[in-house]
Structures are given as C-alpha cells and as structure tokens.
N, C-alpha and C positions, 0 to 999 in steps of 0.2 A: 716673352715666350722662351721656354727652355730649348736647347739645341736638340734637333731631331733629324732623322734621315729621310731624304726625299724618296718616295716610292718609285719615281720615274727614272731619275738619273743617279740615285744612290749616293748623293752628295749631302754633306752636313749643312744645315741651315738653321737660323734662329728666328725666322719670320714665317708668317702664314703663306708667303709666296717664296718659292725656291729662288735663291740668289743666282743659281746656275742655269736652270731651264725655265723658270717662271711659273712652275706648276703651283696651283693653289692647294695648300695642304689643309685638310679638315681634321680637327681633333674630335674624334668620335668617342662616345662612352665605351667602357670596357665591354658591355654586352649590348648588341644591336640586333635588330630583326634580320632575317635572311634576305629580305628585299633590299634593305639599306646596304648590307654587305655586298650583295650582287651589284647594286648600282655603283658603289664606290670602286669595285674592281673594274667594272666597265668603263668608268670615267678615267681611271688610270691607264687602261689599255688604249682608249681613244687618244689620250694625250700623247702616249708613247708613239702611237701611229702617226699623229700629226707632226710630232717632233721629228720623226724619221723622214717623213715626206718633205718637211721644210729643209732638212739637211740635204736630202737628195736634190731638191730644187736649187739650193744654193750651190751644190756641187755642179749641177747642170749649167747654172748661170756662169760659174767660173770656167767650166769647160767651153761654153759658147764664147765667152770673152777671149779665152786663149785661142780658139779657132779663128775668131775675127781678127785678132792681132796677127795670127799666123798668115791669114789670107791677105791682110793689108801689107804685111811684109813681103809676101810672094808677089803681089801685084806691083808693089813699088820696085822690086827687083826686076820683074818682067818688063815694066815700063822703061826702066833704065837700060835693059839689055836689048829690047826690041822697040826702038823708037818709031819704027815704021808701022807697028800694029796699032789700030784705032779701036778704042773701047767707047761705046755709047754711054755717056754719063748723064744723070738727071739730078736736079736739085734735091737735097735731102729734106724731107717734109719737116716743117717747123713744129708740127704737133707731136712729133716723136721725141723732140728734145725740148723740154720745158725747164727754164732756168731756175724758177723759184719753188717748184713743187714736183712731186713724184707723179709720172703719168699713169701709174697703176692705182695707188691709194690716195693720191692728191695730198699727201703729207708734205709739210714744208721742207725744202732742201735748198742748200746754197749752191752757187755755181761750181764751187770746188768739190762738192760731194759727188762721189761716183757710186755710192751704195746707200739705198734707202734703209734707214735703221728700223722703220716700221714694218715694211712688207718684204724687204730683202731684194728689191729691184736693183739691178746693176745698170748704171748709166754708162753708155759708151759714146764718146765724142767722135763723131764722123766728120769728114770734110763737108764743105757746103754742097758739093756735087759728088755723087757716088753711083756706082752701077745699079741698075734696077734690082738685081738679085739681092744686093745688100738691103735695099729698102724693103723688099718683100720679106726677107729674113727677119728684119727688125720689127716689121708690122706683125709677123706671125709670132715672134717672141713676145711682143707686148700683149698680143691677144691671149696667148696661152698663160702669161703671167697674171693678166687680169682675171682670166677664168679660174686659175688656181687660187688667186687671192680671194675671189668671191666665194669659192667653195670653203676656203678657210674661215671667211667671215660667217658663212652659214653654220659651219661647225662650231665656231666660237659662240654664236648666238644660241645654238642648240645646247652647247655645253653650259652656257650661262643659265639657260632655262632649266636644264637638268640640275645644275648646281642649286638654283633657287628652289626647285622642287625637293632636292635632297635636304637642303637646309630647313625647308618647311617640314619635311618628314622627321628630321632630327629634332626640330622644335616640338613637333607633335609627340615624338617618342619621349623626349625629356618631360613633357607635360604628363604623359601617361605614367612615367616613372615617378614623378612628383606626386601624382594622384594616388599611385599604388603605395608610395611611402606614407602618405597621409592616412590612407585606408589601413595600412599595416599598423601605424601608430595608434589609430582608433581601436583596431582589433586587439592590439597589445594591451592598451589601457583597459578595454572591456574584459579581456582575459584575466588581467591582474585583479580587477574588481570581482569577477566571478570566482577567482581563486580565493580571495579574501573571504567572500561570502561562504564558499564551500568549506574553508578552514573553520570559520565561525560555526557553521552548521554541524561540522564534524565534532567540534567541541561540545555543542549543545547535545548532540546525539550521544556522545560519550557520557555526559552527565546523566541523561535520561536512562542510558543503558545501565550505568552504575546504580541508579535508584531502582531500576527494574530488577537488577541482580539482587539487591538488598531485599526488595519486596518478595522476590521468588525464594530467597533464603528464609525469610520469615514465614512465607507460606509453607515451604517444605518442613520447617521446624514445627509449625502449627499442625500440619497434616500428620507429622510423626507423633506429636503429642496426642493428637486425637486418636491415632492408631494405638498408641500406648494405653490411653485411657480406655479405649474400647477393649483392648486385650485384658487390661486389669478388670474391666467390668465383666468380661466373659469368665475370667478366672473366679471373680467374686460370685457371679451367678452360679457357676459350677460348684463352688464351695458351699454356697447357700443351699443349692439343691441337695448336695450331699449331706449337709448338716440337717436339713429338713427331713431327709430320709432317715438319717441316724436318730434324729429326735423322735420321729414317729416310732421307729423300732424300740428306742429307749423307753418311750412312753408305754408301749405295749408290754415290754419286759417289766417295767415298774408296776404296772397294773397287775401283771401275773405274780410278781414278787409280793405285792401287797396282799393278794388273795392267799398266796402260799403262807405269808407271814401271819395272816389272820387265822388260817387253819392250824399253823404251827402253834400259835399263841393259845388257841383253843385246846390243842392236845396237851400243851404244857400245863395249862390250868387244871386239866383233868388229871394229869400225872401228879401235879403238886398236891392236888386234893387227895390222891391216893397215897402219896409218899411225901408227907410233910417233913420227914426227917432228912431227906436227901438235900444236899447243898444245891443252890441255884446254878444253873448252867451259864457260864460266861460266854458272851458272843465273841466270835473270832474277829480280831481287828482287821479293818480293810487294808489291802495291799496298796501302797503308793506307787503310782506309775514312775517309770524312769524319766528323769529330766535330762535333756541333751546338754552335753558339755558346752560351756560358754567359749566362744572363739577367743583366741589370744589377742587379735587386733580389732580395731574399730571397723564397722561396716562402711565400705566406700562405694558400693554400687551393686548392680545386678547384671547377671548374664541371663538373657531371655532366650530360651530354647523354643523353636517353633517347627512342628512337623505335622503335615497334613491337617492344618488348621488348629492343632492343639498347641497351647502355649503354656510353658512352665518357667517361673522365675527362680533363679538360684542366686543367693546373696554372695557378694565378694567382699573379703575382709583384707585388712592390711597384712602384708606378708605374701606367702606363696599359696595359691589356691589350685588344687588339683581337681579338675572337673571331668566327669564321665557323663554318659547319656542318662538323663533322668528316667526314673522308673515309668514304664509305659511308652517310652519313645525308643524305637528300634531303628538306628541309623545305619546298621550293618557293621558297626565297629564296637567291639567290647573293650572294657577297661578304660583307662584314662584317655581322654580325647586330646586335651591340651592343658597347659598350665598358665595361670594368670598371676603375675607378680605385681603387687601394688606397694609403692613406697613413696617417699617425699619427692622423688624426681619424676614420677609419673607412673603409667601403667603399661606393661608389655605382655604380649601373648607369645607363648612358645608351643610349637607343634610337637606333641608327644606320641601321636599315633601314626604320623606320616601322611595323613589324608586331610588335614585341616588346611583350607584354602581361603584366600581373600575373596571378596565379593566379585572381583574381576577375573577370578580363576587362577591367579598367580600364587605361588608357594610363599609361605611366611619366611622361610630361610632359617639357618641355624642360629642367627643372632636375634631372632624374634622380631616382633613388629610393635611399634608404639601404637596404642589404641586410644580412642577418644569416644565420648558419648555419640551414639549414632552409627559407629562402625559396625559392619555386618560381616560375618565369616560363615563358611559352609563346610559341613562334613557330609558328603553325599547329598541327599535331598533335604537334610536338616539344616536350618538356618539358626545362627546364634547372633543376637544383637546385644550391644552393651550400653548400659546407662551408668555413667560414673559421676560421682559427686566431685565438686571442685575442692581441691586440697587447700586449706588455709595455711599458707606458708608462714604467716605472722605468728600463728599459735604454735606451729611446729618449732619455731626458732626461740620461743620464750622458754 
C-alpha cells in the first residue's frame, strides 16, 4: 500500500491500520454515494471521540496514580510524625490485584507490568493491609474502568458491524460500478454498430439520391424536349393554317386569273382576226421575289421567344447576332434587346437594352453571361430560351 495520511491523527502510514492511532483506513473509489461518504465521516468522528476519551481516561489514571502515591507518602510521613495516632487497617482484597491477568479485560499480564497494554488499566501495588478508604477507592476505580472498557467494547463491536456494513456497501457499489461499466460497454458496442449501419445507410441513400437526381435530370430534359416539340408543333400548325389560308386565297386568285386569261385570250383572238398585220403582244416576264442574304457563319442554334403563349424561333449563327423582339411580340422595349456571340470557345449573351435579366431575376452584367442549351432569360414578360448545337472542336482544329 502506498503512503497515505491518517484522517484521525494526520500521521503518515503505509498500512490499512494507522501505525500511530490504530485507525482502520478504507480506500474508497473516487466517486461514492452520499450515504457511504456520510458513514465514513461518522466513523472517523467516532474514532476521534473514542481516542480522545481513551486519552482522557489514561490521563485520569495517571492522575489517580499520582494522588495515591501522594496519599501514601503523606500517610507514611504522618505515621512517622504521629506514632500515637491509630489508623484502622484492613487486608487489601486479593481480587483487586491479580498477578497473571488484568482485572478489567482479563488480558495476560506479568507481575512486573503496571499498565495493561490492551485496555489501559493501571496496576497499583498496595501493602497487604490498607485503610478502608483505599479499598473503596480502588474498587470504585476498578468498577469505573470496567464500565468504560465495556462501553468501548460495545463501541468497537458497533464500529466493527458498521465497518462490515460499509464494506458490504462498498462491495455493492463496486458491483454496481462494474455492472454499469459492462452496460456502458454493451451500449458503446451497440452504438458503434448502429453508427456503422447508419453510415452504410447514408452511403446507400447517397447512391439512390444520385440516381434519383440523374433520373430527374433526364425527366426534366424529356419534359423540355416535349415542350419544345409541342412548341414546334404549334408553330407548324400555325404555319400550316396560314399556308392553307394562303393556298385557298391563291386558288381563288388562280381561278379568277384563269377566267380573266380566257376572256383576254378570246379578246386577243378577236383582235388578231381583225388586225392580222399587228405583231403579237409579248407577255410581261414574272418578277422574281427577293431572296434573303445568306448568313456569313454556320447556324449554331435558336433563340426561342415566348410571349402570352405565342412562340417564335430565331436562328443563331456563328459570330455576333443582334436580336430584337420578333414582329408581333411587344415586350415594351424597342430596338435591339441583346447580342449573342457564338465562337469556338462557346456562346455568350450581352445585354444591349439594359433590361435583359436571367431567369432568377439577376442582371447579366457588363462581361456577359455564358449560355447553354436550356438557359432562359427574360425581358419584361417575354421569355427567351436557347437551344444550342454542340460545337465539334475536332473539325474546327482541322
């Protein structure tokens, strides 16, 4: 056992029993219940009290011994100075002086011992005959010492029982601590297992989420494609309706022209018959319609304008494309709305009217904004979506 300080006499000791006062030292856990702590404090207080009383009894015994020796000396002096005085003497009781054991605790003693090492009894050797007062005093002293010794025995028995109870409580507390540690170990292992399962589940969830994001992306692309196809279908239907109407008008004009031609032919035949010498009239050649100038670069995509359900596609070519609102779409801004620059590095849009915004409402900025297929911009209530072709860099580098 390591050196420790006795809580009763504050002396250093290296055993479970103090070498100085005999107190039994209990090595308790760092954390104990309030009941165990209170009992230990009470045990220390009781031992201090018993130790104090024992010292007081020893001091009383020494004082009594000194008084007896003083009385013996005074009586001896008085006897020598007053030979005529007569004192009644009686034999000193043999039971008050036992040669081989202590009359209080019956521990073994030798004839030379004047102090019992077990109970603290002080043996006084009297003459064979003494005054009765001495006998009464010795009997009273022996009676009180036995009474004190019995009380101390009772306290020691109680202390032993309390110590046993405390040790049992300590053993129970240690068992509870051990059970709690085992339970904590089981919970820790269970927690680690659950954490591993949670980690694996999170991994699986991440994979499923990734697949779901891909599926949602494909679904969005499919929905966009469907919307584009529907938009193209609406444009085609509108164009077909317009062509059908124009065809009907053209057919009517053609029929009227055929009738007019027949009438004119008839008139010409009549005129030819009247004036055969006149040269034939040459028909006026038809006027060719204007053909649009061919763009300088290759077509790379479309800007799709949408306003109030009406959709118009405007082609985008390599180089700089200045775009304004298509005819029939009034977005509240006249002139050029924005510029789209297409080259080998990509496609960028620049705001030229100051009111072109991204789909989230943010400005494009003076440096422009890189655009990709599916990007949407807005000018007022008009939306502009972009469909861009992928640029073949390999062919550009050849």
